[in-house]
Residue frames as qw, qx, qy, qz and C-alpha x, y, z in Angstrom:
[[0.685, -0.268, 0.205, 0.645, -144.07, -225.10, 0.68],
 [0.129, 0.844, -0.063, -0.517, -142.91, -221.77, -0.73],
 [0.813, 0.552, 0.108, 0.150, -142.11, -222.00, -4.47],
 [0.691, -0.368, 0.151, 0.604, -138.32, -221.75, -5.01],
 [0.441, 0.808, 0.094, 0.379, -136.67, -218.60, -6.38],
 [0.588, -0.236, -0.164, 0.756, -133.70, -216.34, -5.62],
 [0.045, 0.973, 0.165, -0.152, -133.72, -212.58, -5.09],
 [0.715, 0.160, 0.156, 0.663, -131.00, -211.31, -7.42],
 [0.197, -0.417, -0.016, 0.887, -129.54, -207.79, -7.76],
 [0.056, -0.143, -0.591, -0.792, -131.41, -207.55, -11.08],
 [0.297, -0.591, -0.736, -0.142, -134.73, -208.35, -9.37],
 [0.330, -0.615, -0.377, 0.608, -134.07, -205.77, -6.64],
 [0.132, -0.223, 0.252, 0.932, -133.22, -203.12, -9.23],
 [0.164, -0.304, -0.691, -0.635, -136.37, -203.89, -11.24],
 [0.317, -0.641, -0.682, 0.152, -138.62, -203.84, -8.15],
 [0.244, -0.527, -0.164, 0.798, -137.26, -200.41, -7.27],
 [0.014, -0.064, 0.461, 0.885, -137.79, -199.15, -10.82],
 [0.235, -0.454, -0.772, -0.377, -141.33, -200.55, -11.04],
 [0.322, -0.641, -0.572, 0.399, -142.21, -199.11, -7.61],
 [0.166, -0.383, 0.035, 0.908, -140.92, -195.67, -8.61],
 [0.109, -0.111, -0.597, -0.787, -142.98, -195.73, -11.80],
 [0.295, -0.569, -0.763, -0.089, -146.12, -196.82, -9.94],
 [0.278, -0.581, -0.355, 0.678, -145.51, -193.89, -7.58],
 [0.040, -0.206, 0.301, 0.930, -145.29, -191.56, -10.57],
 [0.193, -0.362, -0.774, -0.482, -148.51, -193.05, -12.00],
 [0.318, -0.658, -0.647, 0.220, -150.29, -192.33, -8.71],
 [0.253, -0.473, -0.112, 0.837, -148.76, -188.86, -8.38],
 [0.087, 0.132, -0.425, -0.891, -150.05, -187.96, -11.84],
 [0.578, 0.248, 0.461, -0.627, -153.48, -189.50, -11.21],
 [0.407, 0.347, -0.658, -0.530, -153.06, -191.87, -14.14],
 [0.144, 0.023, 0.975, -0.169, -154.51, -194.87, -12.29],
 [0.435, 0.590, 0.579, -0.357, -157.91, -193.58, -13.44],
 [0.241, -0.091, 0.575, 0.777, -157.28, -193.43, -17.16],
 [0.447, 0.267, -0.086, -0.850, -159.70, -191.84, -19.58],
 [0.796, 0.204, 0.477, -0.312, -162.46, -194.17, -20.83],
 [0.692, 0.666, -0.217, -0.175, -161.01, -194.03, -24.36],
 [0.184, 0.626, -0.748, 0.119, -157.55, -195.12, -23.22],
 [0.554, -0.183, 0.735, -0.346, -159.02, -197.85, -20.99],
 [0.844, 0.392, 0.233, -0.284, -160.90, -199.25, -23.97],
 [0.546, 0.711, -0.441, -0.047, -157.82, -199.10, -26.22],
 [0.064, -0.541, 0.806, -0.231, -155.66, -200.85, -23.62],
 [0.716, -0.008, 0.606, -0.346, -158.24, -203.57, -23.00],
 [0.815, 0.545, -0.034, -0.193, -158.33, -204.28, -26.73],
 [0.334, 0.696, -0.628, 0.102, -154.51, -204.46, -26.78],
 [0.415, -0.371, 0.764, -0.326, -154.54, -206.85, -23.80],
 [0.830, 0.210, 0.432, -0.285, -157.04, -209.24, -25.40],
 [0.694, 0.677, -0.217, -0.110, -155.36, -209.04, -28.80],
 [0.177, 0.681, -0.695, 0.152, -151.85, -209.68, -27.48],
 [0.522, -0.284, 0.739, -0.318, -152.76, -212.45, -25.03],
 [0.842, 0.304, 0.389, -0.216, -154.67, -214.38, -27.70],
 [0.558, 0.749, -0.344, -0.096, -152.12, -213.64, -30.45],
 [0.168, -0.572, 0.794, -0.123, -149.52, -215.46, -28.34],
 [0.612, 0.027, 0.762, -0.211, -151.83, -218.50, -28.57],
 [0.280, 0.057, 0.789, 0.544, -152.13, -218.20, -32.36],
 [0.286, 0.732, 0.554, -0.275, -155.32, -216.13, -32.68],
 [0.450, 0.217, 0.440, 0.747, -155.42, -214.30, -36.04],
 [0.023, 0.880, 0.456, 0.133, -157.94, -211.51, -35.38],
 [0.365, 0.394, -0.092, 0.838, -156.69, -207.91, -35.55],
 [0.094, -0.262, -0.488, 0.827, -157.22, -205.12, -33.01],
 [0.335, 0.055, -0.226, -0.913, -159.76, -203.61, -35.41],
 [0.560, -0.181, -0.727, -0.354, -161.74, -206.85, -35.52],
 [0.378, -0.289, -0.740, 0.475, -161.65, -207.15, -31.72],
 [0.088, 0.156, 0.187, -0.966, -162.90, -203.56, -31.47],
 [0.480, -0.067, -0.476, -0.734, -165.79, -204.47, -33.77],
 [0.540, -0.254, -0.802, -0.002, -166.68, -207.47, -31.60],
 [0.198, -0.248, -0.559, 0.766, -166.65, -205.30, -28.46],
 [0.272, 0.204, 0.003, -0.940, -169.08, -202.98, -30.27],
 [0.591, 0.273, 0.695, -0.306, -171.31, -205.99, -31.11],
 [0.513, 0.615, -0.300, -0.518, -170.54, -205.83, -34.84],
 [0.971, 0.161, 0.175, -0.011, -170.20, -208.82, -37.14],
 [0.110, -0.744, 0.608, 0.254, -166.68, -209.96, -37.97],
 [0.907, 0.344, -0.216, -0.111, -165.43, -212.33, -40.65],
 [0.028, 0.644, -0.741, 0.188, -162.81, -214.73, -39.34],
 [0.445, 0.038, -0.894, 0.036, -162.19, -218.29, -38.16],
 [0.625, -0.573, -0.347, -0.400, -165.03, -219.35, -35.87],
 [0.774, -0.324, -0.377, 0.393, -162.61, -220.55, -33.18],
 [0.386, 0.124, -0.143, 0.903, -160.73, -217.22, -33.18],
 [0.286, -0.501, -0.198, -0.792, -163.96, -215.22, -32.94],
 [0.748, -0.521, -0.382, -0.148, -165.17, -217.37, -30.03],
 [0.676, -0.131, -0.339, 0.642, -161.83, -216.99, -28.22],
 [0.125, 0.262, -0.050, 0.956, -162.16, -213.21, -28.44],
 [0.504, -0.522, -0.303, -0.618, -165.84, -213.16, -27.38],
 [0.788, -0.415, -0.425, 0.160, -165.00, -215.31, -24.35],
 [0.538, -0.026, -0.249, 0.805, -162.04, -213.08, -23.43],
 [0.105, -0.453, -0.117, -0.878, -164.17, -209.93, -23.73],
 [0.663, -0.571, -0.358, -0.327, -166.66, -211.35, -21.19],
 [0.775, -0.328, -0.333, 0.425, -163.87, -212.15, -18.75],
 [0.436, 0.073, -0.105, 0.891, -161.90, -208.91, -19.07],
 [0.218, -0.526, -0.208, -0.795, -165.03, -206.76, -18.80],
 [0.727, -0.589, -0.165, -0.313, -165.74, -208.39, -15.43],
 [0.551, 0.350, -0.594, 0.470, -162.25, -208.56, -13.93],
 [0.186, -0.420, 0.466, -0.756, -163.39, -207.08, -10.62],
 [0.847, -0.217, -0.027, -0.485, -165.75, -210.01, -10.08],
 [0.879, 0.121, -0.430, 0.166, -162.84, -212.46, -9.80],
 [0.567, -0.781, 0.249, -0.082, -161.02, -213.08, -6.52],
 [0.483, 0.641, -0.591, 0.074, -157.32, -213.69, -7.10],
 [0.224, -0.420, 0.795, -0.377, -157.11, -215.69, -3.84],
 [0.761, 0.082, 0.443, -0.468, -159.93, -218.07, -4.78],
 [0.217, -0.159, 0.898, 0.349, -159.29, -221.34, -6.61],
 [0.372, 0.553, 0.732, -0.138, -163.04, -221.52, -7.32],
 [0.249, 0.859, 0.032, -0.446, -162.84, -218.11, -9.00],
 [0.121, -0.533, 0.704, 0.453, -159.80, -219.29, -10.97],
 [0.304, 0.154, 0.922, 0.185, -161.72, -222.30, -12.33],
 [0.330, 0.744, 0.499, -0.296, -164.71, -220.10, -13.13],
 [0.127, 0.788, -0.284, -0.531, -162.51, -217.76, -15.20],
 [0.158, -0.272, 0.864, 0.394, -161.09, -220.71, -17.14],
 [0.363, 0.434, 0.822, -0.067, -164.59, -222.01, -17.76],
 [0.310, 0.844, 0.233, -0.371, -165.64, -218.67, -19.28],
 [0.007, -0.696, 0.520, 0.496, -162.42, -218.25, -21.29],
 [0.053, -0.260, 0.910, 0.318, -162.58, -221.74, -22.81],
 [0.586, 0.354, 0.594, -0.423, -166.33, -222.40, -23.24],
 [0.727, 0.634, 0.115, -0.239, -166.95, -223.93, -26.67],
 [0.315, 0.774, -0.547, -0.060, -163.21, -224.38, -27.26],
 [0.220, 0.293, -0.917, 0.157, -162.43, -227.51, -25.22],
 [0.667, -0.391, -0.599, -0.207, -164.30, -230.25, -23.41],
 [0.660, -0.578, -0.409, 0.251, -164.90, -229.68, -19.69],
 [0.250, 0.596, -0.176, 0.742, -163.67, -226.07, -19.39],
 [0.422, -0.647, 0.235, -0.589, -163.10, -225.02, -15.79],
 [0.948, -0.292, 0.098, -0.074, -161.91, -228.52, -14.84],
 [0.251, -0.688, 0.656, 0.183, -158.38, -229.68, -14.14],
 [0.569, 0.412, -0.637, -0.318, -156.92, -232.14, -16.64],
 [0.873, -0.222, 0.357, -0.249, -157.36, -235.90, -16.18],
 [0.930, 0.277, 0.063, 0.234, -154.39, -237.00, -18.27],
 [0.592, -0.454, 0.200, 0.635, -150.66, -236.42, -18.62],
 [0.459, 0.880, 0.117, 0.036, -149.41, -233.64, -20.89],
 [0.634, -0.274, 0.210, 0.692, -146.13, -232.48, -22.38],
 [0.239, 0.896, 0.016, -0.375, -145.22, -229.24, -24.17],
 [0.750, 0.128, 0.430, 0.486, -143.59, -229.75, -27.57],
 [0.131, 0.856, -0.140, -0.480, -141.71, -227.01, -29.46],
 [0.405, 0.579, -0.619, -0.342, -140.99, -228.12, -33.00],
 [0.817, 0.075, -0.565, -0.086, -139.69, -231.68, -32.71],
 [0.318, 0.245, -0.693, 0.600, -138.42, -231.20, -29.16],
 [0.551, -0.633, -0.541, -0.057, -140.24, -232.06, -25.93],
 [0.117, 0.626, -0.258, 0.727, -139.71, -228.90, -23.87],
 [0.272, -0.304, 0.567, -0.716, -141.60, -229.74, -20.69],
 [0.469, -0.264, -0.831, -0.141, -143.38, -232.68, -19.09],
 [0.410, -0.540, 0.101, -0.728, -146.04, -231.45, -16.68],
 [0.241, -0.230, 0.827, -0.453, -146.54, -233.10, -13.28],
 [0.088, -0.239, -0.955, -0.153, -148.87, -236.15, -13.21],
 [0.316, -0.468, -0.355, -0.745, -152.54, -235.15, -13.41],
 [0.642, -0.521, -0.560, 0.050, -153.26, -236.75, -10.02],
 [0.502, -0.269, -0.297, 0.767, -150.94, -234.18, -8.40],
 [0.107, 0.458, 0.271, 0.840, -152.61, -231.15, -10.01],
 [0.431, -0.763, -0.358, -0.323, -155.35, -230.48, -7.38],
 [0.705, -0.559, -0.173, 0.401, -152.82, -230.64, -4.53],
 [0.528, 0.028, 0.123, 0.840, -150.26, -228.48, -6.37],
 [0.014, -0.587, -0.322, -0.743, -152.85, -225.81, -7.23],
 [0.556, -0.764, -0.316, -0.084, -154.18, -225.69, -3.65],
 [0.695, -0.379, -0.060, 0.607, -150.61, -225.23, -2.45],
 [0.351, 0.273, 0.234, 0.865, -150.07, -222.43, -5.00],
 [0.242, -0.729, -0.329, -0.550, -153.20, -220.58, -3.86],
 [0.681, -0.651, -0.242, 0.234, -152.06, -220.99, -0.25],
 [0.593, -0.061, 0.052, 0.801, -148.80, -219.28, -1.26],
 [0.085, 0.592, 0.310, 0.739, -150.78, -216.31, -2.60],
 [0.488, -0.796, -0.285, -0.215, -152.05, -215.65, 0.93],
 [0.714, -0.212, -0.231, 0.626, -148.53, -215.22, 2.34],
 [0.055, -0.980, -0.188, 0.044, -148.53, -211.64, 3.75],
 [0.493, -0.670, 0.299, 0.468, -144.74, -211.45, 3.74],
 [0.570, 0.166, 0.566, 0.572, -144.40, -211.84, -0.03],
 [0.079, 0.417, -0.134, -0.895, -144.31, -208.76, -2.28],
 [0.663, 0.527, 0.376, -0.375, -147.26, -208.58, -4.67],
 [0.419, 0.731, -0.425, -0.330, -144.91, -207.99, -7.61],
 [0.020, -0.392, 0.919, 0.024, -143.00, -211.18, -6.81],
 [0.525, 0.170, 0.750, -0.363, -146.16, -213.18, -6.04],
 [0.652, 0.595, 0.085, -0.462, -147.67, -212.35, -9.39],
 [0.397, 0.624, -0.638, -0.215, -144.60, -213.57, -11.30],
 [0.169, -0.255, 0.936, -0.177, -144.17, -216.70, -9.19],
 [0.626, 0.296, 0.581, -0.428, -147.83, -217.68, -9.61],
 [0.617, 0.644, -0.203, -0.405, -147.63, -217.12, -13.37],
 [0.267, 0.530, -0.800, -0.084, -144.56, -219.34, -13.68],
 [0.272, -0.129, 0.906, -0.297, -145.68, -222.09, -11.27],
 [0.681, 0.378, 0.392, -0.489, -149.10, -222.33, -12.90],
 [0.598, 0.617, -0.407, -0.309, -147.45, -222.72, -16.30],
 [0.072, 0.430, -0.895, 0.088, -145.19, -225.41, -14.84],
 [0.459, 0.080, 0.787, -0.405, -148.09, -227.34, -13.30],
 [0.261, 0.067, -0.656, -0.705, -150.08, -226.92, -16.55],
 [0.355, 0.103, 0.764, -0.529, -153.38, -227.68, -14.78],
 [0.663, 0.499, 0.261, -0.494, -155.56, -227.56, -17.92],
 [0.739, 0.235, 0.536, 0.334, -155.41, -229.31, -21.27],
 [0.362, 0.481, 0.293, 0.743, -155.57, -225.90, -22.95],
 [0.178, -0.877, -0.223, -0.386, -155.77, -222.25, -21.92],
 [0.725, -0.457, -0.224, 0.465, -152.88, -222.33, -19.45],
 [0.444, 0.135, 0.066, 0.883, -150.97, -219.43, -21.03],
 [0.145, -0.575, -0.259, -0.762, -153.90, -217.03, -21.14],
 [0.659, -0.665, -0.341, -0.085, -154.88, -218.02, -17.58],
 [0.689, -0.241, -0.183, 0.658, -151.34, -217.35, -16.33],
 [0.222, 0.251, 0.106, 0.936, -151.35, -213.86, -17.82],
 [0.394, -0.634, -0.375, -0.549, -154.92, -213.16, -16.66],
 [0.714, -0.598, -0.344, 0.120, -154.22, -214.23, -13.08],
 [0.553, -0.077, -0.132, 0.819, -151.00, -212.23, -12.90],
 [0.044, -0.467, -0.211, -0.857, -153.06, -209.18, -13.87],
 [0.590, -0.644, -0.371, -0.316, -155.57, -209.90, -11.09],
 [0.735, -0.382, -0.295, 0.476, -152.83, -210.38, -8.49],
 [0.366, 0.107, -0.001, 0.925, -151.22, -207.06, -9.48],
 [0.237, -0.568, -0.342, -0.710, -154.63, -205.31, -9.49],
 [0.626, -0.583, -0.509, 0.095, -155.16, -206.33, -5.87],
 [0.501, -0.546, -0.149, 0.654, -152.56, -203.72, -4.84],
 [0.126, -0.350, 0.287, 0.883, -152.13, -201.55, -7.93],
 [0.536, 0.580, 0.492, -0.367, -155.41, -200.66, -9.74],
 [0.241, 0.693, -0.389, -0.558, -153.49, -199.38, -12.77],
 [0.153, -0.243, 0.918, 0.274, -152.86, -202.97, -13.89],
 [0.551, 0.456, 0.633, -0.297, -156.53, -203.42, -14.79],
 [0.562, 0.804, 0.153, -0.122, -155.81, -201.45, -17.96],
 [0.087, -0.769, 0.567, 0.283, -152.05, -201.85, -18.42],
 [0.930, 0.322, -0.028, -0.174, -151.52, -204.18, -21.42],
 [0.294, -0.664, 0.669, 0.157, -148.19, -205.78, -20.48],
 [0.799, 0.186, 0.570, 0.038, -149.29, -208.70, -22.67],
 [0.539, 0.838, -0.042, -0.072, -148.39, -206.49, -25.65],
 [0.011, 0.787, -0.617, -0.003, -144.71, -206.62, -24.71],
 [0.645, -0.186, 0.740, -0.045, -144.90, -210.36, -24.02],
 [0.767, 0.543, 0.332, -0.080, -146.36, -210.79, -27.52],
 [0.406, 0.875, -0.265, 0.006, -143.47, -208.80, -29.01],
 [0.011, 0.636, -0.754, 0.164, -140.88, -210.80, -27.05],
 [0.935, -0.098, -0.033, -0.339, -142.37, -214.29, -27.29],
 [0.775, 0.313, -0.490, 0.248, -138.99, -215.97, -27.74],
 [0.097, 0.422, -0.585, 0.686, -137.74, -214.38, -24.51],
 [0.688, -0.287, 0.178, -0.642, -141.02, -215.32, -22.79],
 [0.977, 0.011, -0.165, -0.138, -140.68, -219.01, -23.64],
 [0.589, 0.419, -0.527, 0.448, -136.93, -218.94, -23.01],
 [0.195, -0.475, 0.495, -0.701, -137.51, -217.57, -19.50],
 [0.867, -0.190, 0.112, -0.446, -140.01, -220.35, -18.80],
 [0.926, 0.218, -0.297, 0.086, -137.67, -223.05, -20.16],
 [0.357, 0.508, -0.544, 0.564, -134.63, -221.69, -18.32],
 [0.466, -0.432, 0.416, -0.651, -136.54, -221.58, -15.04],
 [0.964, -0.037, -0.078, -0.253, -137.66, -225.18, -15.64],
 [0.781, 0.337, -0.427, 0.306, -134.03, -226.28, -16.07],
 [0.126, 0.473, -0.527, 0.695, -132.89, -224.37, -12.97],
 [0.437, -0.373, -0.806, 0.143, -135.79, -225.69, -10.90],
 [0.167, -0.599, -0.433, 0.653, -136.83, -222.22, -9.73],
 [0.320, 0.812, 0.470, 0.131, -138.62, -219.20, -11.16],
 [0.370, -0.625, 0.049, 0.685, -135.80, -216.64, -10.77],
 [0.262, -0.046, 0.543, 0.797, -135.17, -216.16, -14.49],
 [0.012, -0.607, -0.694, -0.387, -138.89, -215.81, -15.24],
 [0.270, -0.815, -0.363, 0.361, -139.33, -213.24, -12.44],
 [0.310, -0.442, 0.244, 0.806, -136.55, -211.14, -13.98],
 [0.141, 0.234, 0.678, 0.683, -138.19, -211.34, -17.40],
 [0.124, -0.720, -0.660, -0.176, -141.69, -210.43, -16.18],
 [0.303, -0.759, -0.217, 0.533, -140.53, -207.55, -13.98],
 [0.264, -0.229, 0.402, 0.846, -138.66, -206.15, -16.99],
 [0.016, 0.447, 0.719, 0.532, -141.87, -206.40, -19.06],
 [0.245, -0.801, -0.527, 0.142, -143.91, -204.68, -16.32],
 [0.352, -0.582, 0.022, 0.732, -141.28, -201.93, -15.97],
 [0.178, -0.015, 0.540, 0.823, -141.26, -201.25, -19.73],
 [0.075, -0.607, -0.725, -0.316, -145.07, -201.25, -19.86],
 [0.280, -0.805, -0.357, 0.381, -145.26, -198.64, -17.09],
 [0.316, -0.381, 0.263, 0.828, -142.63, -196.57, -18.90],
 [0.091, 0.285, 0.673, 0.677, -144.74, -196.63, -22.07],
 [0.184, -0.754, -0.630, -0.028, -147.85, -195.62, -20.12],
 [0.324, -0.719, -0.148, 0.596, -146.10, -192.67, -18.47],
 [0.259, -0.173, 0.443, 0.841, -144.58, -191.48, -21.74],
 [0.008, 0.450, 0.723, 0.524, -147.92, -191.71, -23.56],
 [0.246, -0.797, -0.545, 0.087, -149.98, -190.05, -20.84],
 [0.354, -0.606, -0.036, 0.711, -147.48, -187.30, -20.11],
 [0.199, -0.062, 0.500, 0.840, -147.49, -186.42, -23.79],
 [0.181, -0.284, -0.641, -0.690, -151.18, -186.66, -24.64],
 [0.485, -0.534, -0.613, -0.322, -153.72, -187.38, -21.92],
 [0.363, -0.075, -0.590, 0.717, -152.41, -185.79, -18.76],
 [0.222, -0.105, 0.107, -0.963, -154.94, -182.92, -18.67],
 [0.670, -0.212, -0.464, -0.540, -157.88, -185.28, -19.17],
 [0.657, -0.183, -0.688, 0.248, -156.74, -187.53, -16.33],
 [0.156, -0.012, -0.436, 0.886, -156.33, -184.54, -14.00],
 [0.423, -0.140, -0.113, -0.888, -159.80, -183.30, -14.86],
 [0.722, -0.209, -0.587, -0.302, -161.42, -186.71, -14.41],
 [0.517, -0.141, -0.670, 0.514, -159.71, -187.13, -11.05],
 [0.025, -0.034, 0.284, -0.958, -160.76, -183.68, -9.85],
 [0.566, -0.178, -0.299, -0.747, -164.37, -184.22, -10.93],
 [0.686, -0.179, -0.705, -0.009, -164.38, -187.56, -9.08],
 [0.243, 0.001, -0.599, 0.763, -163.68, -185.65, -5.83],
 [0.164, -0.664, -0.721, -0.109, -167.22, -184.25, -6.04],
 [0.197, -0.381, -0.221, 0.876, -166.35, -180.61, -5.21],
 [0.300, 0.728, 0.617, -0.005, -169.50, -178.78, -6.32],
 [0.192, 0.972, 0.058, 0.119, -168.10, -175.24, -6.54],
 [0.750, -0.362, 0.133, 0.537, -164.43, -174.33, -6.97],
 [0.194, 0.939, -0.179, -0.223, -161.90, -171.82, -8.31],
 [0.699, 0.567, -0.396, 0.180, -158.62, -172.19, -10.14],
 [0.102, -0.623, 0.635, -0.445, -156.86, -171.91, -6.76],
 [0.802, -0.191, 0.433, -0.364, -158.87, -174.89, -5.45],
 [0.916, 0.392, -0.086, -0.030, -157.87, -176.87, -8.54],
 [0.446, 0.657, -0.501, 0.345, -154.20, -175.99, -8.01],
 [0.458, -0.542, 0.554, -0.435, -154.41, -177.01, -4.34],
 [0.951, 0.014, 0.272, -0.148, -155.12, -180.56, -5.54],
 [0.846, 0.365, 0.056, 0.385, -152.39, -180.49, -8.22],
 [0.410, -0.845, 0.015, 0.342, -149.70, -178.62, -6.33],
 [0.530, -0.284, 0.447, 0.663, -147.02, -178.79, -9.03],
 [0.407, 0.633, 0.567, 0.335, -149.26, -177.25, -11.68],
 [0.198, -0.053, 0.051, 0.977, -148.57, -173.78, -13.08],
 [0.311, 0.501, 0.404, -0.700, -151.43, -171.25, -13.18],
 [0.379, 0.427, -0.448, -0.688, -151.31, -171.23, -17.00],
 [0.236, 0.047, -0.951, -0.193, -151.64, -175.03, -17.20],
 [0.108, 0.346, 0.796, -0.485, -154.44, -174.99, -14.62],
 [0.366, 0.496, 0.074, -0.784, -156.31, -172.40, -16.70],
 [0.378, 0.291, -0.701, -0.530, -155.93, -174.53, -19.83],
 [0.081, -0.112, -0.982, 0.125, -157.19, -177.57, -17.95],
 [0.207, 0.446, 0.609, -0.622, -160.24, -175.75, -16.66],
 [0.387, 0.449, -0.251, -0.765, -161.00, -174.28, -20.08],
 [0.311, 0.136, -0.882, -0.327, -160.93, -177.79, -21.51],
 [0.024, 0.242, 0.896, -0.373, -163.19, -179.02, -18.70],
 [0.354, 0.487, 0.266, -0.753, -165.75, -176.37, -19.63],
 [0.404, 0.389, -0.550, -0.619, -165.48, -177.28, -23.34],
 [0.283, 0.020, -0.955, -0.090, -166.05, -180.94, -22.44],
 [0.567, -0.449, -0.217, -0.656, -169.07, -179.87, -20.34],
 [0.573, -0.122, -0.727, 0.358, -167.63, -181.42, -17.19],
 [0.232, -0.607, -0.485, 0.586, -168.53, -178.20, -15.33],
 [0.215, 0.857, 0.325, 0.337, -169.76, -174.65, -16.01],
 [0.479, -0.087, -0.191, 0.852, -167.93, -171.37, -15.43],
 [0.070, -0.922, -0.364, -0.114, -169.06, -167.95, -14.15],
 [0.348, -0.868, 0.108, 0.336, -167.10, -164.70, -13.87],
 [0.600, 0.763, -0.181, 0.154, -163.89, -163.53, -15.51],
 [0.374, 0.646, -0.551, 0.375, -160.16, -164.19, -15.18],
 [0.221, 0.222, -0.808, 0.500, -158.96, -164.78, -11.60],
 [0.418, -0.026, 0.478, -0.772, -162.48, -164.43, -10.21],
 [0.634, 0.064, -0.586, -0.501, -163.91, -167.23, -12.38],
 [0.521, -0.196, 0.710, -0.430, -165.90, -169.79, -10.42],
 [0.382, 0.138, -0.826, -0.391, -166.66, -173.30, -11.66],
 [0.683, -0.093, 0.402, -0.603, -169.80, -175.30, -10.88],
 [0.146, -0.126, 0.970, 0.149, -169.81, -179.08, -11.23],
 [0.569, -0.010, -0.399, -0.720, -172.62, -180.38, -13.42]]
């Protein structure tokens, strides 16, 4: 059965905005970000997703762990980060349509943190906020059936990927299939679902905005619970995705645009080319900007140059 939700004017407006921004990302060749920005964004993703769960390590400490350096901090927090690093560095090995892959990711995320990681819970659970019981999860005996049904929903070809990702995130949180690690798994799997159509989401840290708007995050979950459908949560998550794409475009357009153009051009494998060839790929580029790009490419030793001015030829290394 298809999970319940309504398509509201707000959802339609956000889908259009997100789609336009993804188009701009692709037009500016930002889906292949520079290695430095990819690393920074992965650190932000891990930091924000675990911070929501109470992890105390800083971005600097997570960077040190990625670089195999020793870090002083609570053993549990360090282990959470080390586990997350292993998972996020191998995102492409997980199949968003596979329940087996889903359980494998949970096993790696939660190894050493809980008993029986990668296994669905065998007891009832409730979510308590302060002194208030916010949510009672479905009986544990229903979890395998509910999760199989949710993965079947992911295979629906008529559903938009943007909607699917939000619905899965919400429904998985509602089912609460694990004793612990449900939040980080919901955010991880939404990333994988989005990546299946939009590669940019591998390195887009929308978790950062969730971390900054935690009250709204939990409010959207609770409101959707009360309404019996994920509409409110879909609106919240699409807004987060839209704002994350806006931040990416602003940052790249200001600082890293030339590097991304160069990396994309080099990836085409054209062995010998001129400025005109470069401008044929980036049709909206001025000759002055193209010249600056190519000069930078030579300085970065991405290719060599021969000749002068308009007759300069570039040879890929």
